[in-house]
N, C-alpha and C positions, 0 to 999 in steps of 0.2 A: 266383869273386873275393868275396870281403867287403864288402859295403856300408858306406862310410864312414860313412853317416848311421845303419847299424843300430849300429856303434861306439860313436858319440857318442849315443845312446839307452841303450845297455846301460851305458855309464858312468856316465849319469846315473842310471840306477835304482839303479846300485849303491850310490851315495855316499848315495841316500835310503834306501837299506837297512841300511847300515851305521850311517846315526846312529839310525833305528828300534831297531837292535839294539843299538847301546851304550846308550839310556834304559831298553830292555826290562829287559837285564842288569840295569843299576843301579838299576831299579824293583823287580826281585825281592829282590836284596842289602837294600836300604833296607827293604821291607817284612820279610823275616826278623829284619833288625835291631830293628827297630821293635818286632816281634812279643816277641820276645826281652828286650827292654827291658821291656814291659810285661809280659810274665811275670814279670819281677825283679822288678817292683813288686809285684803281688799275692801273691809267695811266702808272706809274712807270714800270710796268709790260708789261702792253699790248701796251702800248703808245698811239696816240690821241690826240686830243683839247678836251677838255670840256669848254663850255663858257655858262652859264645860260639864259643871256638875247638873244642868237642867238633862243633856244629852245621855249621862251616864246610864239610866233604866234602858231607853233603847239599844245602847252599846252592850248590854249585859243579856238584854233578848237576841240581839243579831249574833253574839257569840255563840250563846246557845242552840240556835237555829242552824249558824253555820256547822257545826258539829255533826246535828240530827240528819242536813244534809248531806254533808261529807260522809257519813256513814252509809245511808241510801246509795249513794253512787259508788261504793267501793272502794273509797279511799283511804281505809283503816282495814288493815295496813296496805292496801293498795299492791301489792304483789301481784305482777305479770303485766301492771301497765307501764309503756312506755313512758319516758318524759313528755314526749307530745301529746300522747291521750289523756296523759293526767295533766297537761294544764289545759285541754279542752273541757276534762269534765270539770277543772276547778274553776272553771270561767263561766260554765253555766250553773253551776251550783251558787255560785258568789253572785250572779246575776238575781236571779231568784230570792238569795236570802236579801239582797238591797230594795229588790221590787216589794218585798213582802215587810221589811221594814217603813217604806215609804209608805202603804199602805194604813199598817198601823199607825203608824203618825198621825196619816190623816183623820182617820175616823177615831181617836182618839183626842180631837180638838187641840194637838200639842204644836200644829204645825207653824201656829204664829211667833214660837219660841224656839223654832225648829228650822233656820233656814234652810230649804230642801236643795239648794247647790251643795250642802255638805252632804248630801247620800251621794250624788253625781262624782263628787272628789275620793272621799272616800270609796266609793267603789273602782274609781279608777287606780287610785293607790294601791289599793289590795289586789289587782289584777298582777299588779307588779311584784309586791310584797311576799305574799303569798308563796307562789311558784318558786320565787327564788329562795326562799326558805325551805321550803320541801326538797328543793334540788340539791341546798347544801347538806341538810341533814340525811337523806339518802344517801349522797356520795360520802359522806363520813362513816355513816354508821355502817355501810355495804361493806366497809372493810373488814368487819368484825366476822367471824366463821359462823356465831350464831344468828346472823341476819339471814331472813328468806325462811321459805317452807321447802322441804325434799320435794322432787319428782321424778319419775321413772324416764328414760326414754327409750323407743324403740326403733332400731335403725335399720336398715337393709344389710347392708357391709361395712367392713373399716374406710372405705371411703366415703361414707355418707356419715359423718360423723359432725357436717358443720353446725346441725343443732347444738350439741354441747358444748363447741368452740364459741356458739354464739350467746348461751347462757354463760358461761363462765367469764366471759367478756362483758356483759352488760349485767355485773352483777347487781346493781338497783332494781332489777325486775323482781330480784328475792326468788326466784326458780332454781332452786340448788339440786342439779343431777348428783343423785346418790348412787345411780345402777344403771347400767345401759345393756340391752338386750339385741343382739344380733341375730336379722333372720336368716341373714347366708352368711355366716362367717365361714371367712378364709383361713384366719391364724387362729393360733390357741392362745390368746392374751389372756392374763389375769385382768388387766387395767387398758382403759383407752381414756386417754388425757387425766390419768388419774382417778378415773372414774372405773367402781369395778364391773367387770362382763360377768353378767348372767348366763348359764349354759340351756336354760330351758324358759318356755311360758310358766311352767310350774314353780320352778324357782322364783319368779317375778312376782306370782301370787301371793307365795309365802312369804316372800321379805314384806310385803305391802302390807301385810296383815300383821308382822311384827312390826315394822316401823312408821305403821300409821301413815302410808302414803295415798291420800287422796287423789294425785294428777298423774296422769301418762301424758307422754308427749311423743306423738308417731309422725315418721317420715312418710309422705303418699306413696313412698315407693313400694311400700307394703299392699298396696292394691293389684301391684302386677300377681300377688299370691295368686293360686288356683281360687276358684270363686266359691268354692265348698269350705276351705281351707280361710279363707278372709272373711266370711260371714261369721263362721264359729269364734273366731278369733274375736269380732268386735261384740259379739255378745257375751263372750267372756270380760272381755275389757269394762261392755258395762256394768256388769255385776258385780266389779270388785272395786271400781275406780268412780270418785263422784266426779270428774272430769277428763274429758279426751281432747287434746289438741292435735288438731292434723297440721302438719308442717309441710309446704311444697318449698321445693329449689328453685320455683320459677320466680327471682327476685323483681323480674321487670314487669311482672302481672301487677304489681302495688299490692298493698295488704291494709291501709288505713280505713280508704274509703271503699270498702268490699262488704256489699250486701248479702245477705241470703236469701234465695229463692227458692219457694217449694213448687216444683213442678211433679205434683202429684205423687209425691211420695219421694222422689229424688230430689237431691241437694243440687240445687243450683247458685253461683258465685255471680253476680254482678259487679263489674270494676268499672269505677269514673275517673277519668281522669279529668279532675278541676284544672289544674294548671294550663289546659289545653281549651277551657270554654273563654267564650268572648267575654260574660261577665267578669268571672275571678279576673282575665288579665287587664279590665278595666280597674277593678280593685287592687289590685296589685300595681299599675303604672300610679294610681292615686296614692297609696303608700309610699312609692317611691319618690314623688316629688314632695309631698309632705317632709317625708324622713330627710332626705336629701337636703333640703331648703334649712330644716332646723339643725343639721349636723355641719353645714358651712356655717352658721348662725354661730353655732357653739363655737368649734374649733378652729375660726377665722383668726384667731390670735395666733395659735400655735403653729396654723399655714404659713403666716408672714415670716417667724421667729425660725422654721425649719427651711424655708425657701432663702432667708438671709444665711444661716449656718451653711447651708449647700453654694451659696453662692462666693462667699470667704474662705471656703474650707480646702475648695481645689475647682482648677478651672473646667470649664465646661457648662452647658446649659443648668438651667434649673430643675426642667422639666424632661425626661424621657418618655416618647411614645413609641409603640410597637404592635405591628399589625396584628390582629387577632380575627379568628372566627367568631360571629357574632349569631346572632338567630337568621335561622334559613340560611346559613352558610355566608351572609353580609359579612363583609370584611369590613373592620374599623380599625381607628387608632386608638389602642387603648394606654393611658396618661398616667405616670407615677413618678414621684419625685426621682430624681437620679440619685441612686445609691452607688454606681461603680464608678472606676475611673474612665475616659473619654475613649480608649482603646480597647473598651472590655471582649470585643468580637473576637479580633485580633489575637488578644492574650488568651482568652478561650480555647481556639482551636489551637496555640500552639500547647496548651498544657493538657487537653485531651491527646495530643499526638504523643507528648512525651510521659504520660501517666496514664497507665492502663486500669486502676483503679478507679482513677478520677472519670474515664473514659464510660466505665462499667456506671457507677454511680449516677452520671450524668445521664445515659441513656436509660436506665430505670426510671429514675426521679426528675430529670430535668432541673436537678438542681446540686448543690454541692455544698458540705458540710461546713470547709473550711472555705471559704470562696476567695481566691487573692483576688480578685477583683474587686471588691467593696472597699468604699474609702471607708474612714473612721465614724466620719457621719452617720454612712451608708450601712454600716453594721448594726448601729443604733436605732437606727428608724427602719429597719427591717426586722428587728425584735420585738417590737410593738408595733408593726404594722402600719407606721406611721407613712410609708411612702406610697400606701394603698390611697392615700386620702384624696387625691387628686380623680381617681375615677369618679367620683363624684359630678364631676362636670359631665362623664359618659351618660351616668346616670339622667341629668338634666336633657342631654340631648336624645335620650331614647335608645341610646346604644346596649346600656346595661342594666341592670336591676341590681338594687341593694343586694338581694340575695338571689342566689341562683349558682349554677354551674359555673365553674371555674373555667376563664376563658382562655382558650388552646388556639394554638399556632397550627399551621396546615399539617404539618411534620405529626404534632400530636394527635391531632383529630383521628389520623389513622390505625393508631394505638387502641381506640375506642372500638375497632371492627363494626361489625353491623348496628353496634348502640350509637353510632357516633350520629345518625340523622336522628333519632330519637331526642339525643342530648340538646341537638342544635334545634329544635321545636321551638326553644325558650330562648330567652336572653340570657345570657352570662351574667353571674353576679359578682360583688366586690367578695363577699363571703358566700360562704353555703355550708351544706351537711358535707363534704369532704374536707373542707378547711376545720371544721370544728370535730369530727370524728376520728381523722388519725395524721389527715396533711401529709407531709414529706415520709413518714412513718408506713406508708401504705403502696403496695405494689401497684402497678398499672390498671391490673385486674379488680384488684380491691376497690381503687378510684372508680374505676368504671361503675361497679355494683353501686359504691355510693350516689353516684351522681344519676343513674337511673334509678335508683331508691327515692330520690327526693323529687325527680319529676313525676313518678308514678304517683307518690303518695302527698303530693303539695298539700297545705292546709295552713291559715293565718296561723295556727296554733305550734306548727312547725317551723313559720319563720320566727314566731316568739320565741321559741325555744333557741334557735339557730341566734338570734340577737343576744339572747342571755348569756349561752356559750363563749360567743365571739368576744364580748365583753371581758369574760373571764381569762380566753387566750390572751387578748392584748395586755391586761393587767399581769397577768403573771410571764409575760414576756416568751410565749411560745409561737410569736408570729415569724419566728424566722423559715 
């Protein structure tokens, strides 16, 4: 007999798949159209003929091939994928799509009417459009309760519920914890973080059958069980669930660049720290130079306008510099547009002495929600992160990167504890993982985890996602 809950889950997943397919197909079509438009624009300089109706059959084939490849890469509905991994999978699949189309056009002898540069332009445009569309869709659709698939969580005790917290916070992944089993419960709670708590393994198995749950997420603390008990639990889980996910609390080990290794029946995990490799640093430095050059060129009118506003609106210099810790603990002067009054440091000292609440906020976050030191223009340029733009000069000088951990002072680096030396092994960035994932709403412990996560899991795909999210943070005015 077919389980009614299984049918409902399939229909919900089908709706997500349909939405993603529609926007994926639209993204490919728009990419080709924009590419042909751009190719038409440069025709007077490069010659050739651009005729859109001729390209439509190739575009339709490309749309079909895109859906097929995306499906084979697990992108429909794509539950369980982080945004970074999804962008990586999309980039690989799209590269294959346009490579296939190029070969198809070549052998069909249509290349005389189809400038090959259109493939290059369309590929580049789709690498931006389709991930952005998918990020928007998932962020919006994940707000509905029907989005995602149910999962069970097995944890050690009440203190080990970070798995549930992560899944509830990252709704876009689509793994919805619907029940939790604690192996060593300390309290008799009916719910944990609003997730029903089960009393036994047998109750977990019965519920999995009734609710058609196919995935269980297990904290690796269960390895501390007695060997016989652990082996029995693993065997039972293997017979009842299609997928078992083991989660380690050791966030500093990284997670994206881990490769499983078979050591004659024993599971081995090989970790790669790409951001510490010479060839990776070269690519990142080249990206920094090209990106900073483009940003300076595009924003130069804005930079001049803001500099003029600062000069005429309040006494003092246009720029403000502050000593920060860079790569390998080397000090450098980080540049900003001045957003505060001239005697800001003295004002801050007096405020913290008189206001205990402000002092606590400053100690926790090194920022104030309503900072009385800000000028009128300063509040505006901080809201949209415009005050950070002069740091492009720091990027040119090799002191900073476009993306990386946030630059810190001597006092702040101590709050990272033992992780400070790891974070300072790379260049600080204008924007980064912490800035887009929580910024001033996070504690120092959470900030440390976010910064270590970036260093341990860096990839070009992660930088691409950070870039997209940074643009949204700036546009939405969340840069305070």
